N, C-alpha and C positions, 0 to 999 in steps of 0.2 A: 250447769254441766260440770264446771270446775269444782264447785262444792261437793258434788257427788263423786266424781272419779279421782280427784286429786286435791282434796281440801287442804292438805299440808304443803302443797306445791313441791312435792318431792321430785317430780320430773319436770325440769325447767330448761328453757332455751333462751339465749340472749338475742333480743331483737330491738332495733331502734334505741339501743343504749340502755334497755331495761331487761329485767328477767321475767319471763312469762312461762306459765305452765303449758306443757304440750297440749293439755286439754283445751286451753283457750285457743291455741293456734289451730288445732285440728277442727274444733267446733266452729271457729270463725270461717275457715275455708269451706266446710260443709254448708254452713248457713249461707255464705255468699253464693255458692253454686246453686243451692235450692231456690233462693230468692231470685237469682238471675234467670233460671229456667222458667219460673212462673211469670216474672215481669216481662221478659222478652216475648213470651207467648201472648201478651196483650191483656186487656182488661177483662175479656171473657174468661180467660184462664184464672185470673185473680179471683173473680167471683165464684167460679166453680170450686176452687180449692178452699176458699173461705167458708162456703156454705156447707162443706163437709166437715171441716175441722172445728169451727166455732161451737156448734151445738154439743159436739162430743166433749170438747175441753171444758166447757162451762158446766155440763152435767156432772162430769167426773170430779171436778174441783169442789162443786157444791156438795156432792154426796160425801166426800171425805172430810170436808170442813164440818158438815152436820154430825158426822160420826165422832169427831173430836168433841163437839158440844154435848152429844148424847152420853158419851162415856165420862164426861165431866159436868153433868147436869147440875150437881149441887154447888158448883163453883160459879155458875153464871150470875146469880145476884151480886156476889162479892165483886165479880169482874166489872159489872155495870157501875157499881158504887165507886170502884177504883177509877174508872174512866171519868165519871162525873166529878169526883173530888179532885182528880188531876187537872181537869179543865177549869173548874170554878172554885175549888176549895182554897184553903190557906196554903197548901203546899205550892200552888200556882203563884200565889202572892209573894210567898217567901222566895220563890225562884227568880225573882226579879221584877215582880209586879207588872207594870205596863210593858216593859220590854219583853218579858217572857210571854205575855199574852199576845203581843203583836207578832212575835216569832211563831207562836202556836197557830195563830190565825193565817199567817203567811204560808206555813207549811201545809196546813189543813186545806186551805183554798186551792193552793197549787196542786196538791196531790188529788184533791177532788176533781179539779178540772181535768187533770191528766187521765183520770179513770173514766169520766163519762163525756168529756169534751163539751159540756154545757156552756154555752155562751161564746164559744170559739168560732162558730160558723162553719166548722168542718163536717159535722154529722149531716147537715142538710145536703151536702154534696152527694152522699150515698143515697139519701132519701129521695133526691131529685131523679135518680135513675130507676126508682121503683115504679112498677105498673100499678096505678091506683085510679079509682073513680073520682077522687076528690083530694085536693092538697091538704085540707084540714084533717081528713081521715089519716093520711100518711104522717102528718105532724103528731097526731095522738099516738100512733104506733111508735114513732121515733122517740117520744117521751118515755116509753117503756125502757129505752136504753139506759136512762139515768136510774131508773128503779132497779133494774137488774144489776148493772155495774156497781153502783155505789151503795144503795140501800140493802141490797141482798149480798152480793159477793164481798164488798169491802167490809160490811158489818160482820159477816161470818169470819172474815180474816182477822179483823181487829179483836173480836171476842176470843178466837183461838189463841192469839198472841198474848192477850192479857191473862186469860184463864191459866195458861201453862207457865206464865212468868218469863216467856222468851223475850219480852220487850225490855226486860231490865238485866240483860246478860252481856251488854256491851257489843252486841252483834250489829251488823249493818246489812241493808238490802235484803236479798232473798234468804240470806242465812237466818234471819229472824223467823220467817215463816217456816222454813225447813225445821228449825229447832222446835217450833210449836207443834208441828205434825209428829215429830219424833217423840215428844214428851206426851202428847195428847192421845195418840192411838195405841191400842194394845197389840201392836204388831212390831216386828223387828224394826229398828231404827233405819236400817238399810232399805227396807221395803217402803217405809213412809217417805223417805227421802226420794226414792225412785219415782213414787207416784206424783209427788209435788214437782219433781224435775220435769216429768212428762207434761204435766199441766202447764207449767210455766213456759216450757219450750213452745207449746202450741199457742199460748197466749202471746208470746213475743213474736213468733213467726207470722201470725195473722195480723198483729198490730203493724209490723213492717210492711206487709202487703197492703193494708188498709191505707196507711199514710202515703204509699206510692200512688194508690188510686186517686186519693184527694189531690195530690200535687200534680199528677198528670192532667186531671180535669181542669184545674186552674191554669196550667200552662197552655193547654189547648185553647182555652178561652182567651188568654192574653196574647197568643200568637196567631189567632184566627185559624186554628186547626193545623198549624205547621207541624207535620209529623217528623220532619228532620230534627227539629228542635226537641221534640219529645223523645226521640230515640237517643239523642245525645244525652239528655237528662237521665234516661234510664241507666245508661252506663255510668254516669256520675253517681247515681243513687246506689248502684251495685258496688262502686268503689267505697262509698261511705259505709256500706255494710261491712266491708272487709276491714276497714279501719276501726270501726266502732268497738270491737272487743278489747282493743289495746288502750282504751281510755279509762279513766277512773270513774267510779260511780258518781262522785261529787261533780265532776266535769259534765257528765251526761245530763244529770238533773239540772245543773245551772243552764246549759244550753237549751234544754227543753223548756224550762221556765221562762227564759228570755223570749224565745220564739212564740210560745203560747200567749205570752202577754202582748207581743206585737200583733198577733191575730186577734186577740180579744178586744183590744181598744177600738179599732174601726168597726168591729162587729157589734159591740155594745152600742155605739152611736147609731148604727143602722137599726138595731132593735128598738131603741127609743123612738126613732123617727118613724118607724113602721108599726108601732104599737097600735095605732088607730086602725090600720088595715087589718092587723091580726085580729083584733076584737071584732071587727065587722065581719070577717070571714068566719070566725068561730060561731058568732051569733047566727049567721046565715045557715051554717051547716047544722047547728042544733035545732033551728026552727024547721029545717027540712026534714030532719030525722026524729 
């Protein structure tokens, strides 16, 4: 929102000892109110909002990302070569050899996990609430989340960024993708920025609602369904939404990576321990069908 309405931070206000754009302040307040209205309404309202927004945002984003690729079709082979060479070629070696490779792996794995939650143990919380005839069937459906989030949406995003050269302009965060859409689409830059802004606002909003759903389910389990504790948590969550816009991108990613790692470690142990059960259940399901 800030990149679209006040990219140069021309309209600022001093808060918490720092200078922030009014766009950040206003967006933060509106976001906090919207999230609060949904969360206080309970889990059914979260599900109702998400099932309307998610398909719309995903289709809109994929369509415009595909348009970037279609209008720059001849550049796709070179972009793929650029990606492969950057990952495995001499430039990667010259960039610090093992150190650069480890850093690339760290960032790649961290962002991959953030995009699809594979291995974290969070997605099964939503899957457990689904109405299904068989747990294996629901598991197979849940696996599509990784395909759609990472193999489709993230690949489209990566290609648009490389094709347009936006990755090498010294930009950070959402500004990289915004620049890619501006350069790759034969429409006014303002329109391209607006489309991406709408998509990302929906992505972010539903992500915030989804993580609240996960955490409430865990808290209910740990407190034996004590709704007083859950209601207190909801207000703390809303407070965190209000504070979030005033943090730096680097700080947000660092916190997310730390807590994702803390979730992944015990879950990976459970995955190994339960692998035999998983194989047996899948075999039973396939034999039956």
